[in-house]
N, C-alpha and C positions, 0 to 999 in steps of 0.2 A: 726540272723534278716538279718543281712549284707550279710551272706551268700544265702540266700534262693533264690535270684532270679538266683545266679550261679547254683544251686542243681535243680532247676524247668530247666533250660536252660539242662542241660547234660541229665536229664532226657528225654525231648525231642530225643535227640541224639541217646539214647540207649534204647529202651523199653525194659520193663520186656520180654516179649512174641518173640519168631520168627515171622515174618512178612512172612504171607501167602497171596496167591490169595484168591478172593471171594470165591470159592469153597472148598477152604483148601488143594487144592492135589498139589499145588505148594509152596515151600517153597524159598521163595528171599534168596540172597547170602549174603544179608548183614541185620543188623536189623539196621544201624547205619540212620538217617532221620530225618530231619529237617522240619518245618513247619513256612516258612515264613507269615507274616501276611500284607504285601503291597508289591509295585514293589521295593522299596529302599531298603527291607530288601532282596528280589529275588535277584536283581543285586548284591549286595554287597555278597551273599553266594556263587554266580554262580563264579563271579570273583576269589574270594579266594580258589574255590576248584580246585582239578589238575582232577577230572575227576568224575561223577555224573548222575544219570539219573532219571527223573521225573517220579513217582508213582502217579497216579493217582486212583481212585476206583478199582483196581485192581481185573477187571474183566474179563483179558486176560488170556488163557491158556496157553500161552507160555510163554518164556521169554523175549518178546519184551521190555517188560519195565525192568527187572532186571539189579543189581550194583550189583559189588563185594566190592565197595568202599563206595559210599552214595548215599540215596535218599535226593530229595526235594520234599513235597508233597505242594498241592497248595490247600488243603482241605480248612485253614482259610482265601484263596482269594476266595470267592464266593458271591461277592455280585454283583447287578445292580450298572452297573458306568453310564448308561443312557438311557432315552428311548426317539428317535424321532420319534414322532406321524405322522408329514409332510412326512418325506424320509422314515417312514415304516421300522425303526430300531430299535435293542436292543444292546446294548454292554454291556458285562457282564465280570467277572473276570473267569479266566480259570477254576478255582474249583468248580465254579456253576455245580451244578446238574440240569439233566432235571426235575428230580422230584419237586424240590425247584422252578425252573424258570417258571416251565409252568402256575402253581396256581396265581402266580401273575401276570404272563402277561395278561392270562386271567381275572384276574380282572380290569385289564387298557381295556379291549376291543378286544385284538390280541392274534393272535395266530401263531406256527412255522407249515411249511408246511408237516413236517413229523416227527416222534419218531421211537427210536426203540422199542423193544418187553419189552425193560425193560428199565423203568424210573430213576434208579438208578445210572446210569454213566453219567458223567462228561462232560461236554460241549467239554472241550478241548480232551479230552480222546478220546471221540467217533469220532470227525473229524478228528485227526488225524490218525486214522486208518482205515477210511473211513467207520465206522458204519451205520448202515441203517436201515428201516422200507420194508415198502413193497407200491408198488404201479406202473401201469405200466406208468403213469406221474408223478411219483416223484423220484426225484434224492435220495440218500442216503443224509444222516445228515450234510455233509459239503457242499453239494448244498445250503446251506441256509448262507454261511458265505460271508461276502462281503468286510470283513476286518479283519486281527488278528494283535497284537502285540506281540513282543517273544524275551526274553534274550537270547542275544549271550554268546558263550564261554568267552568273553571277557569282560561281563557284561553290553556290549549296548542295549540300546535296539531299535529293528527295527518296523517300521508299514508298512505293506504292505495291499493295497488293490486291486480290481478288474483293475484300471486302470495300475497297474505293471505287467500286461501281464504275461509273461511266470514265472516270480518270484514269484506271487501271486500261481498259478497253481503247482509250486513246492512245496510249504510251505505248503498249506494247511495242505493236506494229507503227512505232514512230517516225520511220524514215529519215533517220537522222536528224528531225526538227526540234527536237526538245533536249536533247542534251547528249553525253557521252555516257552511253549505259554501265556503269562499272560494275555491279553485282546482278547474275539472276539465279533466282532460285525455281527449281524445275521438280514437277513430281515425278518419282519412279515406279517401278513395280519391279515384281521379282525376276530375275533373269531367266532366260529361255534360249533354248536353241532353237536351230530354222534349217529347212531345206530349201533348196532353189532348184525350179524344172525351168529348159527352156524347149519350147513350141515352136517351129518353123513352118511359115505358108498356112496362117490363117484366113481362110476365104473372106472377105468382105463381107458376102451373103453371110455368113456365118453371125459375124458381127452387128449387122443390121437386125436382125432376127433373135439374138440372144444376147445383147450388150450388158445390162445387168447380169445376168450368168455368169460370163466372161471374166469380167470385171472384179466379181464378187468370189470369185473361185480361189482366192490365198486371203492370207494375211495381207501382202501387197501384191499389187497387178500392174505390169507396163506393158504396153505394146510400143514396137516399133516399127515404122513403115517409111519411106521413100516416096508413097502416093503413085508410083508408077505401073501398077499391077491390080491385079485383081484379088492380093493375098495381102494381109499384114506381113510384114516379112518376119518379126519372131514376138513370143509371147512369153514375158517371164514372170513366172510363178513363185513366191516367196511366201512359205508359211510355217506354222509352229511343227517342231518334231512330233507333238504328241497329235496332230492329225494323219489320219491313214496317207502311208506311204505312194506316191506317184509313181514310183519303180515298177515301170512291168506295164504301164498306160501308153501304148504306143500312138493314141491321136489325143486330141483334143479339141473338139470341134471342126473335125477336119484337117488338123494342122498336125503336124509329125514331130515326134520326140526328137529333139537333137543328139546327136552320139556324141557329141563332145562340147566343151566348154567353148562359147560363142561370145565374140564383143556385139556390142548394140549394131555398129559397122560392120556387118559380117565380112568384110574384106580384111581387117583390120585384127591382130594377134589378140588374144583373149587372154595375155599375160596379166596385164594389168586388171582383170576384171575378180570380182568376187567367183567364189567357188560356187560352180552348178554340179548338174549331173544328180543330183538329191542327195549330196554328200554333206550328213549334219555338221554345224557348226554354231558358235556363238552367233546371239542375235545382230550385233554389231559387225560382223563377220560376211553374214549375208543380207541386211537391209539395203545398203548403198551397193551401186552397181560398180564400185571400184574402190580400189584397195588402198591404202594409206600409205604405203610405202612409193606409188607408182604415180606418173603422171597422166590423171584422169581425161577420160574421151580422149579425142583426137590430137588437142594442142592446139593448132592455129586455127581457129574457128569464129563464128559470131554467134548468137544465141536470141532467140525471140520466143515469148511463151505468152498463151492466152487463155483465160479461163471464161469459162462459161456454164452456165446452169445444167447441172446435170441432167435435168429434164431434155435439154436440147442437144445432147451430145452427138449424138447418132446423124441428125440436120445437120449441126456443124461441123462433122468429119464429113459427111458428104457433100459439103459446098467446098471444101478445101480438096476433097479428091478430085472434083473439076479442075482444077488448078494443076495438076498431076504433071501435065507437061511442062508448064509455066515456070513451075516452082524446082521440079528434077534435076536440072543443069546447075543450081545452086545450092543444093540442100546435100549436106552430108545422110542425116536421118530427124526424123523427127519422133517423140514419146507422147505417149498418151497416159495419163493417169486420173484417178478419181481422189478429191481429197474432201473430207467432211467441212461441215459449215462450221462457224466460227462466229464469235461476238467482238472480233476486233473492228474499229470502224474503219481502219486504212485496208485490210486485208482483203485481197482477190474474194475471198472466199467468204466475205460477210456476210451472215442471213440465209448461204445458201450453198447446200453440197455443190459442189463443181466438178467439171472435167479441166484438166488442161491439156493443151495442145501445146506442144514442144519443137520448135524448130532448133535443128545445130547449122548453121549454115556454113558452106566456104568460106574464108576470108575474101567477100568480094563486096566491096562497103556500097559500092554504086548501085548494082543491079537489085542486091537485097533492099537497100532503102528504096526503091522505087516499087518493090514487090508488097513489102507491109502494110500499105495503104491500102493496097488491092485486097490485100486478107482480111485485115481490119473491114472493110467495105464488106466481105464476103460475108463475114461473123458480125457485124453489127446487128441483123436483128435480134442476134441472141442476149444483145447486152453485155459483149464481152468488154471482161478486164483486162488490162496486161498485168504481167510481172513486174514489180517495180525496178528489179535489178537488171532487165534486159533490154532490147530492143525495140521501141513502139515510136508511133507518130500520133496517137489518138489526142484530141485537142485538148487543153485546160478546160473549156467549156461543156464537154462529152466527158469527161473525166466528173467534173463536180455534179453531173447528172447521175453518174452510176454511183457515185459514194454519197449517200442522203446524209452523211453523217461531218461530210468534208466540213463545212461551214464553221461546223462547234470544234472540230480539231484545228482548224488555223487559230480560232479562237484560244484554244489550250495551250495550243505550241507558241504563241504569241505571249501569253501571258508567264510560261517559263525562259522567254527570251525576248524581250520585248523590242529589243535593238538589232535580232535578227544575224546575231552572232554566229549562228549555226545553219541560217541559211545561204544558198549557193544558185547558181544560173538554173540548174535543173530542178529545184525547187520553187524559184521564181516563176519559172515558164508552166511549170505543170500542175503547182498547187494556189500558188499565191495571185497567180492572174487574172483571176476571176473575184 
């Protein structure tokens, strides 16, 4: 009986199974992981560890969160710390998932401005990689952050807020390089209800001529295409219940209203997708594409995503459309979304309203990794930036050109982590190599 706590602790450090990402196609380099339950335990663990990485909900498709040495997971640090109804902010622990936070927040009469297509991801993991939803006037998820606390390499607890200016703008999208994000404070707004409609087969010609009108037709708009025809496969429009109902609008710029709930990959069942057909529901049950209780997307897949300045969106999409026959055999679906500009140094939307072109690939590593540099070359004239948590091959020297504040970011990160405790092969290759 006296040995039981020790046995339990060892099991948390050495799980029986190998650790993989959500899709199961990336095996992490160690199974050594610990689950602190509070900030004091997190500080003690980090202070004593020579090297480690924070592992979130494992939704990245590259090695940005990988470690050869040790992981720490904030899975058990997933509580609401405080709700300030006067200031309209909420503070949560870093391990909180949006799918857990949003129903609770809605019950208190509040909402977050934007959500990603998946509610399964953690707040800290989403903001540190600049994960996003959609909306011409909506910034990515990190733009809701007003303050954050993180544990640095020596175990110190640092708090930064918007009033800290450059330090704050560097730390929010921190790529896991500055420390372990223990708490995050988010801006909130009054809760609202939404409707969601889907239109099928939008002609590319209409998109070329009316891109801005189409992408601003709702609070959040997503285009899904396989690049295989003269049509965009599906247009998903999410909007406030307060705006005029689209029921009865059989067409949208030549696209036909769907007559049933559909999946972004039309051949798949819509069972795991959020409700469509204009049925009103809470904001958090309409902004994501997938329900919290179901396996998202297709499951066995690879993902890549590229951001271009919004003014180049149509040119960039036409460049990819010309590759349709080359891309098609290896692709499940692409999604196109708009994201407003932000001020975070390492955000792909830094200083520029952007359009993100997302690729959900079949799990075919070799052909996909051959296609990525070809796609990146086609998008290079538009100063394309990759999603930090997905697959890309853009060089460190080019990334350094694309992010004018990268040198300052590295200096700040080194100040918090002088011995590189939170660095890994991904950061060394893509950030510190130049």
